[in-house]
C-alpha positions in Angstrom: -16.8 15.8 -3.4 -17.6 12.1 -3.4 -17.2 10.6 -6.9 -20.5 9.7 -8.5 -21.3 6.5 -10.5 -20.7 6.8 -14.2 -18.9 10.2 -13.8 -15.2 10.8 -14.4 -13.0 10.9 -11.3 -11.3 14.1 -10.4 -7.5 13.6 -10.7 -5.7 13.0 -7.5 -2.4 11.5 -6.4 -1.5 9.2 -3.6 1.6 7.4 -2.5 1.6 3.6 -2.5 4.1 0.9 -1.5 6.9 0.2 -4.0 7.4 3.9 -4.5 4.3 4.0 -6.8 2.5 7.3 -7.3 -1.1 6.4 -7.8 -3.5 8.6 -9.9 -6.4 7.5 -12.0 -4.8 9.0 -15.1 -1.5 7.2 -14.5 -3.5 3.9 -15.0 -5.7 5.2 -17.9 -6.6 2.3 -20.2 -6.8 -0.2 -17.3 -9.6 -0.8 -14.9 -8.7 0.1 -11.4 -10.0 -1.7 -8.3 -9.6 0.5 -5.2 -10.5 -1.4 -2.0 -10.6 0.5 1.3 -10.1 -1.5 4.4 -9.9 -0.6 8.1 -6.5 -1.7 9.3 -3.4 -3.8 8.3 -2.9 -7.1 10.2 -6.5 -7.5 11.4 -8.5 -10.7 10.7 -11.0 -9.4 8.2 -8.5 -7.2 6.4 -6.0 -10.0 6.2 -8.6 -12.4 4.7 -9.7 -9.7 2.2 -6.1 -9.0 1.1 -5.4 -12.7 0.7 -8.5 -13.1 -1.4 -7.4 -10.3 -3.7 -3.9 -11.8 -3.7 -5.2 -15.2 -4.7 -7.3 -13.9 -7.6 -4.7 -11.2 -8.7 -3.8 -13.0 -11.9 -7.4 -13.1 -12.9 -7.7 -9.4 -12.3 -4.6 -8.8 -14.4 -5.9 -11.0 -17.2 -9.2 -9.0 -17.1 -7.2 -5.8 -17.6 -7.4 -4.5 -14.0 -4.9 -3.2 -11.4 -5.7 -3.6 -7.7 -4.8 -1.2 -5.0 -5.6 -1.6 -1.3 -6.2 1.7 0.7 -6.1 2.2 4.5 -5.0 4.9 6.9 -2.0 2.8 8.0 1.5 4.3 7.3 3.9 3.1 4.6 6.0 1.0 7.1 2.9 -0.8 8.3 1.9 -1.4 4.6 5.3 -2.7 3.7 5.2 -5.3 6.5 1.6 -6.3 5.7 2.4 -6.6 2.0 5.6 -8.7 2.7 3.9 -10.9 5.3 1.1 -11.8 2.9 3.2 -11.7 -0.3 0.7 -9.3 -1.8 1.4 -8.8 -5.6 -0.4 -5.4 -5.6 0.4 -2.1 -4.0 -1.1 -0.5 -0.9 -1.9 3.2 -0.6 -1.0 4.9 2.7 -3.8 7.4 3.2 -2.5 8.6 6.5 -4.2 12.0 6.1 -7.5 10.4 5.1 -7.7 12.4 1.8 -8.9 9.4 -0.3 -11.1 8.1 2.6 -12.9 11.4 2.7 -13.0 11.8 -1.0 -14.7 8.4 -1.4 -16.9 8.9 1.7 -15.7 5.8 3.5 -15.0 7.3 6.9 -17.9 6.3 9.2 -18.7 6.4 12.9 -18.5 2.9 14.3 -19.2 1.3 17.6 -16.2 -0.8 18.8 -16.3 -2.4 22.2 -19.1 0.0 23.2 -17.2 3.1 22.2 -17.9 5.4 19.3 -14.9 5.5 17.0 -14.2 6.9 13.5 -13.1 4.2 11.1 -13.1 3.1 7.5 -16.1 1.3 6.2 -14.9 -1.7 4.1 -15.7 -0.5 0.6 -14.6 -1.2 -3.0 -14.7 1.0 -6.1 -14.3 0.0 -9.7 -12.9 2.7 -12.0 -13.1 2.0 -15.7 -10.3 2.3 -18.2 -11.7 5.7 -19.0 -11.2 7.0 -15.4 -15.0 6.8 -14.8 -16.4 5.3 -11.6 -18.3 2.2 -12.8 -19.3 0.4 -9.6 -19.1 0.7 -5.8 -19.7 -1.6 -3.0 -20.0 -0.2 0.5 -20.2 -1.8 3.9 -19.3 -5.1 2.4 -18.7 -8.5 3.9 -15.5 -10.2 2.9 -16.9 -13.6 1.9 -17.5 -13.8 -1.9 -16.8 -10.1 -2.4 -13.6 -10.5 -4.5 -15.5 -12.8 -7.0 -18.2 -10.2 -7.3 -15.6 -7.5 -8.1 -13.9 -9.7 -10.6 -17.2 -10.4 -12.4 -17.8 -6.6 -12.6 -14.3 -6.1 -14.0 -14.9 -8.8 -16.7 -18.3 -7.2 -17.5 -16.5 -3.9 -18.3 -14.5 -5.5 -21.1 -16.2 -4.7 -24.4 -16.0 -7.4 -27.0 -13.3 -6.5 -29.5 
């Protein structure tokens, strides 16, 4: 079942780098940015990861945690994270459970062949575990700033 906007997420668990067990409820009280990307160490994914890295302090200041998600295994994620000095964890969705749950697995044409791949997508989960925003089929340029603005908009004035 694909999560619906403004509805609570079902609870689920996924393993991330750093030995972190991710679940929406484990991060209740914080906004969660889940960004799905096709593959570690590819040009677009590297650029996107670096942009989230470079704005990471701003996300933390706005009360959000960031997680990258792809079908790569933990060893690949560990290398990708170390090479780019990423300050956030990466979820290894090798069985595509999260990818299917969020509906990001799409048929793509690569080099003239049909392949199944991840559509670059980002989801913003509010501190109340409710899906607050989604971006699908995004372009990397400017995307991180757009997500950060949405995170800041979640914060209610005290």
